[in-house]
Every structure is written in C-alpha cells, then in structure tokens.
VEXBAPA-699788 format. One line per field, with one value per residue (C-alpha): residue number from 1; residue in one letter; x, y, z. Coordinates in Angstrom, 2 decimals, decimal comma, padded with zeros to 5 digits. Layout:
seq <- NUM;...
type <- a;...
X <- X;...
Y <- Y;...
Z <- Z;...
***
This chain:
seq <- 1;2;3;4;5;6;7;8;9;10;11;12;13;14;15;16;17;18;19;20;21;22;23;24;25;26;27;28;29;30;31;32;33;34;35;36;37;38;39;40;41;42;43;44;45;46;47;48;49;50;51;52;53;54;55;56;57;58;59;60;61;62;63;64;65;66;67;68;69;70;71;72;73;74;75;76;77;78;79;80;81;82;83;84;85;86;87;88;89;90;91;92;93;94;95;96;97;98;99;100;101;102;103;104;105;106;107;108;109;110;111;112;113;114;115;116;117;118;119;120;121;122;123;124;125;126;127;128;129;130;131;132;133;134;135;136;137;138;139;140;141;142;143;144;145;146;147;148;149;150;151;152;153;154;155;156;157;158;159;160;161;162;163;164;165;166;167;168;169;170;171;172;173;174;175;176;177;178;179;180;181;182;183;184;185;186;187;188;189;190;191;192;193;194;195;196;197;198;199;200;201;202;203;204;205;206;207;208;209;210;211;212;213;214;215;216;217;218;219;220;221;222;223;224;225;226;227;228;229;230;231;232;233;234;235;236;237;238;239;240;241;242;243;244;245;246;247;248;249;250;251;252;253;254;255;256;257;258;259;260;261;262;263;264;265;266;267;268;269;270;271;272;273;274;275;276;277;278;279;280;281;282;283;284;285;286;287;288;289;290;291;292;293;294;295;296;297;298;299;300;301;302;303;304;305;306;307;308;309;310;311;312;313;314;315;316;317;318;319;320;321;322;323;324;325;326;327;328;329;330;331;332;333;334;335;336;337;338;339;340;341;342;343;344;345;346;347;348;349;350;351
type <- m;a;t;k;f;d;a;a;a;y;n;f;r;k;q;c;p;y;i;r;k;d;l;l;r;w;f;p;g;h;m;n;k;g;l;k;q;m;q;r;k;l;s;s;v;d;c;v;i;e;v;h;d;a;r;i;p;f;s;g;r;n;p;i;f;t;t;t;l;t;g;a;k;p;h;i;l;v;l;n;k;k;d;l;t;i;n;s;l;i;p;r;i;k;d;q;l;k;a;e;q;k;i;e;n;i;v;f;t;n;s;k;d;q;n;c;r;g;l;k;a;l;r;p;l;m;v;d;l;i;k;g;s;n;r;y;n;r;s;e;e;l;e;y;n;v;m;i;i;g;v;p;n;v;g;k;s;s;l;i;n;m;l;r;t;r;n;m;h;i;r;h;a;l;p;v;g;a;v;a;g;v;t;r;s;v;m;t;k;m;r;i;n;n;d;p;k;i;f;m;f;d;t;p;g;i;l;e;p;t;v;t;d;v;e;m;g;l;k;l;a;l;c;a;s;l;q;d;h;l;v;g;e;e;a;i;a;d;y;l;l;y;w;l;n;k;h;s;k;f;k;y;v;d;y;m;g;l;m;e;p;c;d;d;i;n;k;v;k;g;f;y;n;s;k;r;i;k;s;t;y;q;h;g;k;s;h;n;i;n;a;h;i;l;l;w;l;n;n;c;n;n;i;k;a;f;i;s;h;i;i;h;q;y;v;l;n;p;s;l;n;l;v;i;l;c;r;s;d;a;c;i;l;s;l;i;l;y;p;r;m;l;l;i;h;t;s;l;g;s;s
X <- 137,40;137,52;137,08;137,92;134,30;133,97;135,17;132,71;129,86;130,91;128,19;125,42;122,21;122,69;119,00;116,34;114,66;111,49;108,25;104,75;103,52;100,19;102,04;103,13;099,69;097,96;095,25;092,36;089,02;089,97;092,74;090,41;087,86;090,55;091,93;088,49;087,96;091,27;090,40;087,06;088,73;091,37;089,35;089,58;093,29;096,04;099,11;099,94;102,76;103,88;105,68;108,04;110,70;114,10;115,77;114,37;114,19;114,23;111,85;108,48;106,58;103,13;103,01;099,19;099,74;101,29;098,29;095,55;096,74;100,00;099,89;097,67;098,71;101,97;103,85;106,47;108,20;109,01;111,57;110,89;112,96;116,16;117,59;117,95;120,04;123,43;123,27;126,19;124,24;121,20;122,50;123,32;119,89;118,17;120,19;119,32;115,61;115,53;117,41;115,65;112,12;111,81;110,93;111,86;110,74;112,33;112,60;114,21;112,56;112,65;109,08;110,25;112,57;110,90;114,13;114,56;115,60;113,40;110,30;111,28;111,62;108,35;105,89;107,47;107,95;104,23;103,18;105,49;104,32;100,64;101,00;102,78;100,19;096,82;094,32;091,34;088,15;090,09;091,74;089,58;090,14;092,51;093,19;095,41;094,51;097,26;096,83;099,32;099,72;102,09;102,44;101,71;103,86;106,11;105,13;102,29;100,33;103,52;104,48;101,16;101,43;104,92;103,98;101,05;103,42;106,09;103,85;100,93;102,26;099,44;099,95;099,52;096,01;096,30;096,78;100,08;101,58;104,65;102,74;101,09;097,42;096,75;095,05;092,21;090,14;090,56;090,04;088,75;091,35;093,70;095,08;098,91;099,48;097,68;099,33;098,57;095,97;097,13;095,06;096,12;094,17;095,61;095,05;095,50;098,62;097,95;099,91;099,73;096,93;099,42;103,08;105,06;108,53;109,02;112,27;110,67;107,90;110,34;112,09;108,72;108,21;111,67;110,57;107,25;105,06;103,61;102,39;104,84;102,31;101,00;104,46;105,86;108,58;110,78;110,50;111,51;114,44;115,48;115,54;117,63;120,13;120,35;120,93;123,67;125,52;125,10;126,80;129,46;128,11;129,22;129,16;126,26;128,65;130,71;127,78;125,72;128,70;128,70;131,79;131,18;128,44;125,26;122,76;119,97;117,79;116,60;120,19;120,77;117,59;118,34;121,80;120,45;117,74;120,26;122,37;119,26;118,31;121,81;121,92;118,48;119,35;122,60;120,80;117,93;115,36;112,49;112,94;110,41;111,98;108,72;108,21;111,79;111,46;108,14;109,87;112,63;110,01;108,24;111,40;112,92;109,88;111,25;113,92;114,41;115,53;117,61;119,37;121,98;123,49;123,75;126,66;126,10;128,56;128,59;130,69;130,53;131,04;131,83;131,49;127,93;127,25;125,45;125,65;125,39;124,38;123,95;123,93;126,77;127,29;124,96;122,08;123,07;120,82;117,83;118,68;117,83;114,89;113,55;114,97;113,54;116,28;118,56;119,14;118,14;120,73;120,18;120,46;122,16;122,25;120,84;117,47
Y <- 101,47;098,86;099,98;098,45;097,34;095,37;092,13;092,47;092,99;090,16;087,79;090,38;090,01;089,98;090,24;092,78;092,12;090,10;091,91;090,84;092,47;093,31;095,69;097,69;097,70;101,02;101,66;103,13;104,06;107,62;106,39;104,31;107,11;109,67;107,69;107,42;111,16;111,90;109,71;111,51;114,91;113,98;115,24;118,75;118,59;119,85;118,57;116,06;116,74;113,69;114,59;112,11;112,06;112,99;110,67;107,58;108,67;105,11;103,31;103,92;105,57;104,20;102,31;102,72;106,37;105,39;103,36;105,63;109,24;110,20;108,33;110,70;114,06;116,09;114,67;116,26;114,33;116,62;115,19;117,23;117,61;118,18;119,84;116,30;115,15;116,05;118,48;116,97;113,73;115,40;115,25;111,55;110,78;112,64;110,79;107,40;108,21;109,33;106,26;103,59;104,99;107,19;110,26;113,43;116,24;116,01;118,89;118,88;121,16;122,19;123,32;125,09;127,44;130,23;130,84;127,29;127,18;124,17;126,04;128,91;126,52;124,68;127,33;127,91;124,18;123,53;126,26;125,03;121,40;122,37;124,68;121,95;119,31;118,38;119,70;118,12;119,33;122,07;123,61;126,76;127,21;130,05;128,78;125,77;123,07;120,98;117,92;117,12;113,38;111,20;108,83;110,16;112,80;113,79;117,54;117,90;120,44;122,20;122,60;124,17;126,56;127,64;128,23;130,38;132,31;132,70;133,56;135,37;136,56;134,72;133,02;129,26;127,96;124,13;122,12;120,30;117,89;115,84;112,59;110,78;111,19;114,93;115,46;112,95;114,17;115,91;119,51;122,54;123,81;126,45;129,26;129,37;131,90;134,85;135,29;132,82;131,56;128,26;126,20;123,15;120,21;118,93;115,17;112,56;110,42;107,09;103,93;100,58;098,44;095,56;095,90;093,52;094,55;094,60;096,57;099,26;099,49;099,95;102,71;104,48;104,06;105,62;108,61;108,84;107,84;105,20;106,06;104,95;103,17;101,02;099,63;099,90;102,25;099,32;097,63;100,87;101,39;097,78;098,18;101,35;099,48;096,70;099,25;101,08;097,84;096,49;099,62;099,82;103,09;102,63;106,15;105,13;102,91;105,85;108,12;105,60;104,61;100,98;098,86;097,55;097,35;095,63;093,74;093,60;096,70;095,57;095,58;099,05;100,32;098,60;100,14;103,59;103,21;102,26;105,30;107,52;105,98;106,55;110,12;111,05;109,57;111,50;114,72;114,03;113,97;111,48;108,91;108,40;106,88;106,86;110,52;111,26;109,27;111,01;114,36;113,37;112,29;115,69;117,75;115,91;116,70;120,23;119,43;123,09;123,93;120,80;120,99;123,52;120,89;118,29;117,49;115,43;112,63;109,99;107,15;106,02;102,27;101,30;097,58;097,95;101,05;102,55;106,03;105,79;108,93;109,47;112,21;113,28;112,36;115,12;113,05;109,50;109,32;110,51;107,94;105,24;106,96;108,81;107,19;109,48;111,99;109,56;110,52;107,32;105,94;106,43;103,17;104,30;101,51;098,91;097,23
Z <- 104,45;107,22;110,75;114,10;114,48;111,23;112,78;115,68;113,17;110,87;112,06;112,21;110,23;106,44;105,56;106,42;109,81;109,56;110,00;109,12;105,92;107,55;109,88;106,82;105,25;105,68;103,11;105,10;103,58;102,85;100,52;098,39;098,32;097,58;094,62;093,07;093,57;091,88;088,88;088,50;088,56;086,07;083,07;084,51;085,17;082,81;084,60;087,38;089,89;091,82;095,06;096,65;099,39;098,01;100,49;098,74;095,11;093,64;095,93;097,66;094,77;094,17;090,87;090,85;089,85;086,53;085,41;086,81;086,94;085,23;081,90;079,99;081,42;081,56;084,56;086,83;089,54;092,49;094,94;098,04;101,23;099,23;102,36;103,72;100,75;099,28;096,37;094,55;094,01;092,41;088,75;089,10;090,60;087,75;085,14;086,62;086,94;083,34;082,13;084,21;084,79;081,77;083,80;081,86;084,18;087,63;090,14;093,57;096,12;099,72;100,48;103,61;101,69;099,78;097,86;096,69;093,03;092,41;093,55;091,23;088,28;088,93;087,66;084,22;083,74;084,46;082,04;079,26;079,59;079,60;076,59;074,68;075,43;073,88;076,41;074,65;076,44;078,25;075,19;075,44;079,20;080,16;083,66;084,43;086,85;088,46;090,67;093,41;094,17;096,20;099,12;102,59;104,34;101,42;101,62;099,11;101,16;102,22;098,55;097,68;100,64;099,65;096,03;097,19;099,43;096,79;093,82;095,43;098,81;100,52;103,86;104,19;103,73;103,86;107,02;107,27;109,78;110,61;110,53;107,65;106,81;107,49;104,11;103,89;100,86;097,52;098,55;096,67;094,22;095,55;093,37;093,43;090,65;089,06;085,66;084,25;086,58;088,05;090,48;092,42;093,85;097,13;097,56;100,30;100,28;098,59;099,30;097,59;099,14;099,62;100,51;098,25;099,43;103,20;103,10;100,90;103,44;106,22;104,27;103,95;107,69;108,31;106,21;108,16;105,20;107,49;110,98;113,67;115,86;113,01;112,17;115,70;116,85;117,87;114,49;112,77;115,08;114,58;110,84;111,30;113,49;110,92;108,18;110,07;110,84;107,31;105,89;108,59;110,03;113,63;115,01;117,21;119,21;120,60;121,01;122,88;125,01;123,81;123,85;120,31;117,68;118,65;116,50;119,07;119,41;122,84;124,20;122,73;124,31;127,59;127,77;126,98;129,59;132,25;131,46;131,74;135,09;136,43;135,14;136,56;139,99;140,05;139,38;141,73;138,94;138,56;135,80;133,11;130,03;128,06;128,64;127,63;124,39;123,62;124,14;121,74;119,15;119,41;119,38;116,42;114,32;114,01;111,45;110,61;114,16;114,38;110,99;112,09;114,36;111,68;109,34;106,24;105,77;103,13;101,67;098,08;097,95;094,32;095,01;096,16;094,04;097,05;098,31;102,07;103,97;107,69;110,23;112,41;116,08;117,12;115,77;116,56;119,62;117,57;114,94;117,45;119,06;116,02;112,92;110,25;111,18;109,25;105,66;103,97;101,59;097,89;096,04;092,85;090,34;092,71;092,61
***
C-alpha cells in the first residue's frame, strides 16, 4: 500500500550501500583452530545440531559446515530466537527450507524460554535420529554425543544451558554473551540428559573466511553475528536505513521527528543529536551523545526486558514475495541506534 512518503523516497538508493568486504571479514585464529578441533571430534559424535538465527533463516548459514561436519551425521537445524519472529510464518519457512535446501529436521526454539515447545521436541528428535542411524565405531556406546555448531552469537551456549536446566534441573554452566565470540574453543562435553545419557559439545561460532555477499554480511551484522566495531556502527545503521526505505517502512520518520524520509544516515544522526542537545539544555543536564548512545546499546541488549514494549507488524508483498517485519514505534529509535532490535525480513522465495 502506497504511503504519503513513497514519492519522497522515489529517488533513494536501490542497491545495498557499498562497504568494503574486508570490513565484513572476521575469521580470527580461534575460528580456524575451532573448525579443525570440530572435525577431529566428529568421529565421536552421533548427531550434529546447527543453530542459526530465526530472523534470517535463508541466509547467513556457513556452507563450510555442509562439506565438513553435517554430511555424514544426523543433522538438525535449530532456528533460535523464535521470539523475534512471527509464529504464523514458521510452517512456510520450514516448507521452503525443506524444498530448496533439502533440510528435513527443522526446529524453532527460544533458548530463553524453558517452556518452549521446540526445546521439548529437540531431545526425542535427537534420540530417534541417532537410533535410526549407522553409528559405526560408536554402535556399542550407550551414551549419545551431540555437537552444536553455527555462526557466532546465535545462541548455541544458551541452548545447551536451557536444555540442562529443562532436562536435569541444573543451573547454567556455559558462559554466554550478547556479542559474538564468547565461546572460543571446543569445550569439554556437557551432559544435558540422564536417560538416555546425552552429552553436548559447545563450539565457537564459525564464519566463512571470505564474505562473498556483502548484503548477507550486513544482515549477519544486524543480528550481531559480527562484532559492531569491526563493521562499524554507522555502516550497520546505514544499511538498516536503506532497508527501511527500500521496503517503505517509514515509521522512523514520525518517531524521529523528521519532515520526510531520509536516505542519509549522517543527516538522521545529526537531527537526532540536535534534538538531544536541545532537550538536555532545557532540562539543565550535561550533554554527552556518545554516552547516551552507549547506554542505549547496553540497555537494548536485554531483549527480554524490552520485548513487552514491542508489537510485531508485517506486510506481505506478493510482487516481491518478501515478508517484511519490523518493530513498532516504541523501538524505532533503537532501530537507528541499535539495529539488531529490528526483526530482519524473511526472504521467502527470493534469492
């Protein structure tokens, strides 16, 4: 549906903002070492669970996993952070993944919710797949070993912690964080179930050594799979602004107090800064925009506390075959300052 701002945005950018590929490259030594460790442990593994961000189900997964880790073992794709998606879209996403990527076992989870149905379904699915597979050298073993893999910051350690809590009533044991790169080595296996005995290997997030698709890299950055300072907060925010304009999501205009949509992130930041300066002077407070933005970054990490103020809204555009999802007005400011609060669009049927 056309809006009053469509004409103003007619001449805005039609292509993804340019960014040097080397800014999206993040393959530190621990990733290379971790991948080799994972390959060495594969002979003692019965099942591989690949965790990915449910907000970008069709992009961002590491193709290296298919050739090195998942091909010879039972494989489950866990799309985590389902609380940041729309439940009604899940069946359609599953159908497309099965049709296009030949993935049969797909589970949506929220690793922060102990009562999540996906978490409940994961254990019996693992057991059934392992029992139905040829375990070769492990056929006499009574315990099951499962390896968790995925790109950075998709919730691998959180998933293990919640499975331990749910199945064994044991408090969290693995360190987790809101930034990429907390897990940096293949750790000692952790028991997540007693009957049957199931152990899990936590692993570091592994990205492709070279980013071939810049826009895919920026989507990963929006989901915090790349560290902000490596890509640049302004570059991430600029991609977000481009995306909002491209898909006619103009709520940021009213919330930011702009007269019309803007295609220049520097102008948006400048306008916001001027409003903050005026507000702080009126209230007799000192002005420190960098400190304010840092505060927003830290506060918006706590999605669970923030989620109650958010309303999911989406538009299905048949001509583009895109499902476009964004947050309500309560989050528009954080979309500019902290873009991963945006629910990334799901490209159903698009490349």
